[in-house]
C-alpha positions in Angstrom: 104.3 116.4 101.2 102.6 117.7 98.0 102.1 121.3 99.0 104.0 124.2 100.6 103.5 125.5 104.2 105.2 128.2 106.2 105.0 128.3 110.0 106.4 130.8 112.5 109.3 133.2 111.7 111.4 132.7 108.6 113.8 135.1 106.7 112.9 136.7 103.4 115.2 134.3 101.4 116.8 131.0 101.9 120.3 130.7 103.3 120.6 134.3 104.3 121.5 135.7 107.8 118.6 135.3 110.2 119.3 136.7 113.6 117.9 136.2 117.1 116.9 139.2 119.2 120.3 139.1 120.9 122.0 139.4 117.6 123.2 135.8 117.2 122.3 133.7 114.2 119.5 131.2 114.2 120.8 127.7 113.1 119.4 126.7 109.7 118.6 123.0 109.2 117.5 121.4 105.9 115.4 118.3 106.2 115.4 116.7 102.8 114.5 113.4 101.1 116.6 111.6 98.4 119.6 113.7 98.9 118.7 117.2 97.5 116.4 115.8 94.8 113.0 115.6 96.5 110.8 117.2 99.1 112.4 119.3 101.9 111.8 121.9 104.6 114.1 124.5 106.1 113.9 124.8 109.9 115.4 127.6 112.0 116.7 126.6 115.5 117.7 128.8 118.4 120.7 126.5 118.9 122.8 124.2 116.8 120.8 121.0 116.0 124.1 119.2 115.7 125.3 119.6 119.3 125.3 116.1 121.0 127.2 115.2 124.1 126.6 111.5 124.4 125.7 108.5 122.3 124.7 105.1 123.7 123.6 101.9 122.1 120.1 100.6 123.2 119.7 96.9 123.5 116.3 95.6 122.3 115.0 92.1 121.6 115.1 91.4 117.9 111.7 91.2 116.2 111.6 87.4 115.4 109.6 87.0 112.2 108.7 83.6 110.9 107.3 82.6 107.5 103.6 82.0 107.0 104.2 78.2 106.7 102.3 76.1 106.2 100.6 78.6 104.0 97.1 79.6 105.2 94.9 82.6 105.7 95.0 83.9 109.3 93.1 86.1 111.7 94.1 87.8 114.9 92.4 89.5 117.8 94.3 92.7 118.8 91.7 92.9 121.6 93.7 90.2 123.3 97.0 92.1 123.3 98.1 93.5 126.7 98.8 97.1 127.7 102.4 97.7 127.1 103.6 101.3 127.8 104.3 103.9 125.2 103.8 104.1 121.5 107.5 103.8 120.6 109.0 101.2 122.9 105.7 99.5 123.5 105.0 98.4 119.9 104.1 94.7 119.5 105.3 93.5 116.1 102.6 91.7 114.1 104.1 91.3 110.6 107.1 92.4 108.6 109.2 92.0 105.5 112.1 93.8 103.8 109.9 96.9 103.1 107.6 97.4 106.1 106.9 96.5 109.7 103.4 96.5 111.1 102.9 96.7 114.9 100.1 97.2 117.4 100.4 99.4 120.5 98.2 99.6 123.6 99.4 102.9 125.0 99.2 104.1 128.6 102.0 106.6 128.9 104.1 109.2 127.0 107.0 108.2 124.8 110.6 109.4 124.8 111.7 111.7 122.1 112.1 109.5 119.0 113.6 109.8 115.5 113.1 107.0 112.9 115.8 107.4 110.4 115.0 104.2 108.5 111.8 105.4 107.0 108.4 107.2 107.4 105.8 106.1 109.9 102.1 106.0 109.6 100.2 105.6 112.8 96.4 104.8 112.7 94.7 105.8 116.0 92.1 103.1 116.6 90.9 104.6 119.9 91.8 107.4 122.3 93.4 110.8 121.9 97.0 112.1 121.9 99.2 115.0 121.3 102.1 114.5 119.0 104.9 117.0 119.7 107.5 117.4 116.8 110.3 119.8 115.8 107.7 121.3 113.4 105.0 121.9 116.1 102.3 119.9 117.8 99.4 117.9 116.3 96.3 116.8 118.3 95.0 113.5 117.1 92.1 111.2 117.9 90.2 108.1 116.9 90.2 107.6 113.1 93.3 109.7 112.4 96.2 108.6 110.3 99.4 110.4 111.5 102.2 110.5 108.9 105.6 111.2 110.3 108.3 111.7 107.7 111.7 110.0 108.0 114.0 111.6 110.5 111.4 113.7 112.3 112.1 114.0 116.1 108.8 113.6 117.9 107.1 112.2 120.9 103.6 110.8 121.7 101.7 112.1 124.7 98.4 110.2 125.1 95.4 111.6 126.8 94.7 108.4 128.8 94.4 105.0 127.2 95.0 104.7 123.4 95.3 101.9 120.8 97.1 102.3 117.5 98.3 100.4 114.5 101.9 101.4 113.6 103.2 101.1 110.0 107.0 101.6 109.7 108.3 101.9 106.2 111.8 101.3 104.9 111.7 104.5 102.9 109.2 107.3 102.3 105.4 107.3 102.5 103.4 109.6 100.2 100.0 110.1 98.7 99.6 107.9 95.5 101.3 109.6 92.5 98.2 109.1 90.4 96.3 111.5 92.7 98.8 114.3 92.0 99.5 116.7 89.1 103.0 116.8 87.8 103.6 119.8 90.1 102.2 118.1 93.2 98.6 119.4 93.5 95.9 116.9 94.4 93.8 116.3 91.2 90.0 116.5 91.1 89.6 112.7 90.9 91.6 112.2 94.1 89.6 110.9 97.1 91.0 113.6 99.4 92.7 117.0 99.0 95.0 119.5 100.7 92.0 120.8 102.8 91.7 117.4 104.5 95.3 117.4 105.8 96.2 119.0 109.1 99.8 120.1 109.6 101.4 122.0 112.5 100.2 125.6 112.6 102.7 127.2 115.0 106.1 126.5 116.5 106.2 124.4 119.7 109.3 126.2 121.3 110.2 124.0 124.2 112.9 125.5 126.4 115.4 123.0 127.9 118.9 121.8 128.2 120.3 118.3 127.8 117.7 115.8 126.5 118.0 112.2 125.2 116.5 111.2 121.8 116.0 107.6 120.7 117.2 107.2 117.1 116.5 104.2 114.9 118.8 103.5 112.0 119.4 100.3 110.0 122.2 99.5 112.5 119.8 99.4 115.4 118.5 101.7 118.2 120.7 104.4 119.8 120.1 107.1 122.4 121.7 110.4 121.6 121.9 113.2 124.2 121.5 116.6 122.8 122.9 119.7 124.4 119.8 121.7 123.7 116.1 120.6 123.3 115.4 119.9 119.6 112.0 121.6 119.8 113.6 125.1 119.7 112.5 125.8 116.1 111.1 129.4 115.7 109.9 128.8 112.1 110.1 126.6 109.1 108.8 126.3 105.5 108.7 123.7 102.8 106.9 120.6 101.6 108.1 118.0 104.2 106.4 117.9 107.6 104.2 115.6 109.7 100.5 115.7 109.0 97.2 114.1 110.0 94.4 112.7 107.8 91.1 111.6 109.3 89.8 108.4 107.7 86.3 109.9 107.7 87.5 112.5 105.2 88.3 109.9 102.6 85.8 110.2 99.7 84.9 106.7 98.4 84.9 106.1 94.7 81.7 104.3 93.6 80.8 102.3 90.5 77.6 100.6 89.3 79.3 97.3 89.9 81.9 96.3 92.5 85.2 98.3 92.3 88.5 96.7 93.2 90.6 97.7 96.2 92.9 100.3 94.4 90.0 102.8 94.5 90.5 102.8 98.3 94.2 103.6 98.2 95.3 106.3 100.6 99.1 106.2 100.8 102.0 104.4 99.1 105.4 103.3 100.4 108.2 101.3 98.9 106.8 97.8 98.4 103.3 98.4 99.9 100.2 100.5 99.8 97.7 101.6 102.5 93.9 101.7 101.7 90.9 103.0 103.6 87.6 101.2 103.4 84.9 103.7 104.4 81.1 103.7 104.4 79.8 104.3 100.9 76.8 103.7 98.6 76.3 100.1 97.6 76.8 99.2 93.9 73.6 100.3 92.2 73.3 98.3 88.9 70.1 96.2 89.1 72.2 93.1 88.6 75.2 94.1 90.8 76.7 91.8 93.4 77.4 94.5 96.0 80.1 92.6 97.8 83.8 91.7 97.1 84.3 88.8 94.7 86.7 85.9 95.3 90.1 87.1 94.4 93.7 85.9 94.3 96.3 88.6 94.3 99.2 86.7 93.0 101.7 89.4 93.7 100.7 90.6 97.2 99.7 89.7 100.7 96.6 91.5 102.0 96.3 92.6 105.7 93.0 94.0 106.8 92.4 95.8 110.2 88.7 96.0 111.0 88.0 99.2 113.0 84.3 100.0 112.8 80.9 99.0 111.4 79.4 95.8 110.2 81.3 93.6 107.8 78.5 91.7 106.1 81.0 89.8 103.8 82.7 88.2 106.9 79.6 87.1 108.8 80.3 83.7 110.5 84.1 84.0 110.3 84.7 85.3 113.8 85.8 88.7 112.6 84.9 91.7 114.8 86.1 95.2 115.6 89.8 95.1 116.4 90.4 91.9 114.3 93.1 91.6 111.7 93.0 89.2 108.7 96.0 88.2 106.6 95.2 86.7 103.2 98.5 85.7 101.6 99.6 85.3 98.0 98.9 81.7 97.1 95.4 81.7 98.6 92.2 82.7 97.0 90.0 84.6 99.4 86.6 86.2 99.4 83.2 86.5 101.2 82.0 83.9 103.6 79.5 81.4 102.0 76.0 82.8 102.1 77.2 86.4 102.4 76.6 87.2 98.7 72.9 86.2 98.7 72.4 87.9 102.1 73.6 91.2 100.8 71.6 91.0 97.5 68.5 90.3 99.7 69.4 93.3 101.9 69.6 95.6 98.8 66.2 94.3 97.7 64.8 95.3 101.1 66.2 98.8 100.8 69.8 98.8 102.1 71.7 101.6 100.3 75.1 101.9 102.0 77.9 99.9 103.6 78.7 100.7 107.2 82.2 99.2 107.6 85.5 101.0 108.1 88.9 99.2 107.8 92.5 99.9 107.1 94.2 97.6 104.6 97.9 97.1 103.8 98.9 95.3 100.6 102.5 94.3 100.4 104.4 93.1 97.4 106.7 90.7 99.3 105.3 88.1 101.7 104.6 89.2 105.2 106.3 87.2 107.9 104.6 86.7 111.3 105.7 88.4 114.5 105.4 87.2 118.1 102.4 89.4 118.8 100.5 87.9 115.9 101.3 84.4 117.0 100.1 85.3 120.5 96.6 86.5 119.5 95.8 84.3 116.5 92.4 82.7 116.0 93.3 79.1 115.0 89.9 78.3 113.6 89.8 81.1 111.0 91.3 79.3 108.0 88.6 76.6 107.9 85.6 78.9 108.2 84.8 78.9 104.4 84.7 75.1 104.3 82.6 74.8 107.4 80.0 77.3 106.2 79.9 75.5 102.8 78.9 72.1 104.2 
């Protein structure tokens, strides 16, 4: 995280004696990235966070990923995926590579306590509401929220009824783009969001309890560790590393007279990928502007787009609707559907002034392979829609 927060009770200095009311010492825990060379937070537990009494391996079906071969653009209907339990074990893998895994979850119940020690997670809530309980405190989230969970954070998801979410699992850390930050970590004036737009835990959670299991994911697989004391026993913490929420509606679009490329929509970056937010914004306003994306071939990346709200004029006639996902791979030139360019120019002449669409885009710099869930909900007619509309 790029700025400092302090929550609950903490001592006057780091690494000094901090005693409980009964005279015993609170147990200090440093959560830090990149050894001791990057962001960290200090948490103060009532009990030792190291006390485990059992460790068991958890068998899970491997996420079978196959190459996008023969190469073609693809589209998927997440609306066709079934309900599948909680947000941790109920994830359906859509795509993945060596850097990132993208899943979809149709959530109907609470998850177990969970710690991903492979990398950060970004969860985009497409619909519904939930409470995310963590060692740092609780976060209430709803439709349109990105939830960023740093590597190694113990947490659980408690939905308020039915919920749908896109889950991005990094193999490393996810952060705001470096170009948005000063050398000291403050959001700069040209950034499309700021510290005021980020919601972090505001008070300790303090759950009392004895032995409790925690699912832990490492590069070796999934384990279940049983802790002697509940990990949500933190009385206070401070630092730069903690889970937070960013509402996509708080993203401030960057506008040009003529069409701006996707990097102006970038929201987060991870190792080998970026996440972008496409939000309603003023249309390009030059008299000769073509206010719609041009055909483009990103030779170094695959582009995955999740359509979550509004009207995508550039995709009319392609079968794309709310809940659809498109995958446009490196090696394929993609762009608006035939006829869409003239249709938007005519709409501007008639007085249209803004776009209405909202979407989450993930660009990866290694090819995305296809998971079983993607193959299950694919629209087989999508690749040929440009040609059919051009006849």
